[in-house]
Steps between C-alpha positions, in 0.01 A plus 500: 500500500637830404385822683599839365501804724360845405734763655420863567693651206718810500308725249740792535840571627375671806230247589551316837144365554185476300125499570274244329220684339319192373545148391396444140494120560327303777642182658429217265501711183725387215801736437687532170864598475517881460139550612418769752434349841467803730529882507757646737527861611873605502635826627385685186251293300258195482641222282394160388723211618529217255567136567833346399340154514200309362266313720241579766493764774502280811513753787494866560724576800443877515140625426405820313570800717800336662860630479815285468866584453668437167600137457248350748284220378137615454351206297559141381455336158497127436521318172186281524162550652538181706783660698300800630353327805844382621648846461211664674532265799866581542482882415499749789173659559456833323464820723139576578331814376543647856878470490536634154526874440168685481385535146462839337182684607201440268477742204119552540416845647336510838124482520325838487152623515565727201467353151815357352681719249449409135768266370775655295454450136709210375761569236495318164580140583566180307378155573678326787809329363544137552848331530535117549135487596533759765354853491779758522435728806704679760550333834292770661219456254497123564483564878214739472311274264542207730387699809188630330411194276560676169576276195808645340419361160184715488701822527673716237847604601618854472870425561779445260403247232156464668635385831227519768590759772358547851309802378305277246385279786396804703294633215326166463413516867367858460764639742669838478821443313792631710788459277842509669747719329862589467489844653828659407566603148143445389419859399657826380714671761336843437300695754291803375555836650280599789207699400532411132178304499678207345634333802429136531488323834781244535369141538476370849800277596431134452439298819462797742438257782571129518337464846264676737611736783629290789567195292842341434537362153784265396711577195402307193752313282574792270527747783750269677707479190501884464588536864808269464613703196457828686702384803772367262509841331615660827844324454556690174692833527252725306505869411239713330518772242206726406417689189225739380379422146268726291242284349302751281613336172453148638157582622407638149645188330311269741173670388578399142582131567244440780219431258714216349521320828829640626515569877728737691670185648590384149646833414696524812629138467602564144681829591676326788593204281652720225707702750613186683642352179732805491588460872575128563656568843150609626350181348760284682476326842727357769537124471327280749823432693600868496832442317427639162279727283254327266413661174183364354478423126159666474323809634187368681298765678293364784207710621405474870135437563288466813261206520152549646541209749839624621860497386690631192594337179726624224404377155781553254484664153780320316729679253326829577766692312436322175124433518259763358272682733182337352633149571620609847143627569348170382752297703439709809122456475547117471744485792259708720206263400691195594648659812143554617424123473842408630589324173840664428784267433826540715696638205238768460546654853860399582716608202465883531843678479360836612186594676255779450247602778241758400265656762424808286136403450450542881624860485820413702758795500806284548600166661791270541480144389668198659742322285392149403774238572676380187480835314721811502241776490133594528339823390218659695272723279266754660222708358539749222367833618466853343782700654618866469852467347760774482699539189872582474407848385274558796178435314218300657289221346279214598614143412412148607777356722546174683749383767685175444732338753751230413597244770834331419719226628834690570704188452418509132377852424670822601347849525646607168328196333167584655525873417594432131217251460240744647630788285461295178153385613394860554646613161301226326170577675541878480622543142396214272264237663339443153815285412356246743259392226776398262 
C-alpha cells in the first residue's frame, strides 16, 4: 500500500504558513495527477494546490479554516479505493472546527428594518467557463456560493475570461455589492482648488474599521506578512529626499488620454519607468546577504495598494520603461481586478524593482513611504494642488504642484543618485509628458 502526503506548500518566498480556504475534494473522491485538491491562502493570494499523485483522497488532516506551517502534512492520498479505510483508521484526527481559526465574517449585511439597497448593476459578463468539468470561480466566490446554496454553474462571471467573482454571487443573492479595492494609485492625484466649485471629495479609505470599539482583532495572513516586512525594513539604513514637481502639463495630458482608459497611475508608472532606465543605481537593491549590489535586468514598477480586508500588496508592472501607457493601463486594471479576488501569482507581486505609492487621490499633502525589503527605493506621491508660484523674475503665477518623497537604501543609493533621479523625473513631467505616449 502506497500513501502519499499532501504538504502545505510554500507559495511564495516569504510564506511561512498557510490557511486552508477550502478543500475542492472530499475524502473518498478520486484525484488525478495535476488536479486541484484544495485552495490555500498564502501571505498574498489564494491559490489552488494541485496533486502530484493519482489516486483517492483518503483523509483531510487540516480542515478548511485551519492554518498549518509550510511543509506540514495536511492530507493523505492513496492509490486504490480499498486502501482508504485502513489509512483513515491510522490517520490522526483532524482538528475540530472549534480548534481551527475562526472563519472570516459572513459577507451578508446585518439585518435592518429599512429596505435593502438595490443591487448594483452587473457588468457585461460571459457564461461561466468550465475547465476539466469544473466551473472556474475565485475561492471567495466558491465559499460564498457554498454558504448560501448558490449553484455556480447558473451564474455568469464578470471576471477575467468569464471567471466567477464573489461579486457575481452577491448579486445573485440580491446583496449590496461591496467590492474590495486597491486604494492607492487608483485615481488621479489632483485636488481642485478650494472654492472653485470643481472639488471632488476624496474616496473614503478602504476598510476604515476592521473591528468594533473595544474589540481586539487578530491580524490576518496578509497583514502578518506585511508586518514582518515592515519590521525587517527597520534594519535598512534609509534616507529620504523630497522634490516639488509642477504638474500643469501632466494634468493637461492626462485629460487627453483618460478617455482612452489611461489612469494617473499608468502615467506615473510609465514616467518612473522611463527615468529609472536612465538611473540604474536607483533601480538596484542590496543583495539578500548584504554583501553586494544587485542590478535587475528589467525595470518593474510595483504599485502599493491597500486591500479592504487589511494589508498591502504591490502588484508589479513589468518592463514599465518599454511598455506603452495604454498597455500599462490595461495591465494595471487586470492586476487590480485579480488582487481583489486574491488571484495574483507570486511573480506578479514579488518581482518589483522599484515601488510607487500614490495617496494623491486622498488629498494628502506629503508623506514618507516605508521601503519594501528587497528593493532599493520607493517613491511617495502626494496630491497635485493649485499653488501660487514665484518666477525667477519676481512674477507670480498659479500652477499645479505635487510633493514627492523618495525613500532609499543608503547602502545602494546615495543622495546624489536620488537627487539626479528626481530632477530628471520632474523635468519629464514638467516639460514633455506627452512623450510618455510614444
